[in-house]
N, C-alpha and C positions, 0 to 999 in steps of 0.2 A: 746351202742346197737353195735353190730358186724356186721361186713359186709365184704364179701369174695371178693376179688380181684383174679381172676385167671389169668394164662398164656394168655389165650385167649383174654384177655382185652390188653395185652401187644402187643401181634402179630397183633390185630385188630389197635391199634394207629400206629404200624408201617406201615400197609397195607395201612392206611387211608392218611398215609403221614402227621401225624399231626406236626405243628409248636411245638416249645417249649414251647409257651403259651397254645395251646389248650392242650397238653399232662399234662402240670399241672393242667389247670382249669379242666381235664375231673377226674383226680384222686381225685382234691379236692370235686368235686360232689360227688364221690363215698363215700367218707370218713368223709365229714363234717359234725358239730355237728346240722345242721339243716336238715338232711337227714331223711326219715321213711323207713319202711321196704317194701313201694311200690315202690321206686324210682320215686315218683310223690309227689312234697313238695313245698313248699312256699319259694322262694329264691329271695329277691329284689338283683339285681346286685351291688346294693351299699355293701351288706354283702360281697362279694367275695372281692370287692375292699379292704375292712377293713380287712378281714382276710387273704388276699394274699399279700396287700401291692402294689396293682397294680392302674394303672391310670384307670380311668370310661372308656375311649376309648380302652384300651387294653382288658380289660375285656368284652368289647362290640363285639370287633372283635372275640375274642376267644370262644364266644358264637355262633356268626356267623359261625364261620369255622367248630364248633361240630355239627351245625345244617345242615350244607351244606353235612356233611360226613354221616348225617341220625344216630347221637350218641345221639343226644336230641332233644326235641323240646322245646319251651319256649313260654309260654303266657303271652306277654308284659302287659297286662290288669290287671291280676290277679298277676303278677309276680311269676308265678309258672315253674317249671322245672319237664320234663319227662325225664329220661333216659331209653332209648330203651331196653338195655341191662342189666338192672338192676335184675330184676326178673329171666333172665335166669342163670345169677350167683349166685343170693340169693334167692333160691326157699323158698315157703312157704311149710314147712314140714309137717305140719297135719292139720285136721280140726280147731283146736283150735286156731293154728296161724293163719290162713285164717280168722276167726271170727274176730281177733283181727285188722287185715289187713281191714276189712269190716268197724270197728269202725272207725280206722284212716281215712279210705276215705269218710267217710259221714261227718267228719268234715270239708273237704276241700271246698274251695269256688267251686262255678259252674264254669266249664271251657270246653272251645272246645277240650281240650288234654284228655278228658274222652272217646271220640269217638278213638283217637289214643290207648288209654290204652287196651279199648275193643278190638281194632284189636290184640294187643300183645297178651293178653288173649287167643283168639282162637287161635294162633300161636303155644303156649305152648304145649307140649309134656306133660305135667301133667297138666288134667282139672282142672280148680277153678272154679267150679260151682257156689259157695256161692259168692264170689268175683265178678264174671261176671253177676250175676242177680242183685247185688247191682249196678254194674257200668251202665248196661242197663237201669235199673229204674231210675238212675240220669240224664243220657241221654234223656230219655222220658219225665222227669220233665223238662228238660232245653230245650226242643225243641220249648216250647212256648215263650222261652225267644232268639230265635234266633240261637240256635245250631243245629248241624245237627244231625239227628235222621234216621237210615235205617230201612227199612221195617223187616228186620232181629231181629233188635234191639227191636222194637215193638212186635214182635212174641214173643220173648223170654220172656218179660215182660208181655204179657198176658198169656202165659202158666205158669209163675211163679204164677199169680193171681189163673189160673184153678187148678192148683196142690194143693194150699194153700185151695181152697173151697172144694175139692176132700179129702183133710186129714180133714178138720173140718166135712164132711159129714161121713166119716169112724168114726169117734169118736163119733158120736152120738150114736153107739150101746152101748157102756158104760149106755146111759140113757134110753134103752129098744129098741131102733133102731136097727135093725140087719145090721150089716155091709156086705159090698159087697164081695161076695165070688170071690176069683181069679181062673182064668180059662186060661191056657195057651194058646197062640195064635196058629194056625195053621201058615203053612208056606205062603199059601195064603192070609191070614188076615195081616201078616208082610207086604210082597210084595205090598199089596193094601195101606196099609200106607205109606211106603216108596214112592210109586208112588204119593200118595196125597199129601207128603210132600216135593216131589222132593228131598228125603233127600239122604245124601252120604252112609247111613248105608247100608250093605251088608244084605240081608233077613235072608240066610241060615247061614252066619258068627253070627248074632245076635242070632237066635235060636239054634245055636250049644253052644256058649258061656253059654247062661242061663240054657239051658238043663243039661248042665255038671256041673251047680252049683246048680242045684235042685230047678232052679227059687229062689233063696236066693238073697239078697242084703246084703253082709257082713254076719250078723248073723239073719238079719231078712227076712220074705218071702215076696216076692214080692206082692204089691197090684195092680199095674197099669204099665201093660207092656208097653203102648203107653208112660208112662212118661219115661220110662227106655230108650226107644228107641231115644225120644228126648236130653235125656242126652247125649247117646250113640254118638250123633251126633257130638259131640266135640273130641271125643277121635281120637288122631292124626294118628291111623291106617288108618282111612277113609280117611282123609285129604290128605295124602300122597300117597294114592292108592296103597300101598306097598301088601296090602294083596294077597296072591296067592289062588286058588281055593281049597277048603276043609275046614276042621273044624278046629278051633283053640284049641290049647294045653288048657286042663281043668286044668293044674296048674297056669294059669295065673291067677294073682290076681285081683281082683274086683277093676276098678277104683274107685267106688262110696261106698267101704267098710268103714263103720263109718261115713258115711255122713247122707244125707237126706232119708228119706223113700220114697219108691216107691210102 
């Protein structure tokens, strides 16, 4: 497995004032044979001791230093580590890679680190909708076992189930039932739905973007504009609030091109 370590990582270690142990341990965690493409993986500290030739106390102090610097989180009970910058420097390049990451994630033991991973995914410039839904589902499942579960994560999971039901309903057309016909929304309808959800999406910007694309999602005609709007809530442009008044450039790529059908 290939892992990228960019210059920002070195700069960050310097800015955090990491000790020699902290720097060595951090680089080890990015490149050790136990890692995966998520940066969230099982790693007993005893493995670090064996691989690095360090005393247990030194490894424990190194983990504590990296946690205090905000560079990782560690689940003592499940002996799992989460590197907070891993996906930033090693993004999931396409939908197929994201699907593989979902499979890896499903094999991990339930952990409170999932909530932190969900927060990190929401901050990503590139939306990982498939992985976000998989993480939200595990958090929702784990909430009955004492793990945190936010209202937003519950809502995301409910929406995923609703969208799946809508797709099943639409697919019934092949067996003699007429599929629903898509009608583009009006600005008033989009505004009402944004207000209903307290959504960060700009109604006019949403309309401009998809009108310019002919209400297509990739090469597929849109089927549910409300589902598209819910997906749009994770776009970085809304979260950063950097959008100025006016329409988006029509050449901007569709963030969900090649992904799920809306």
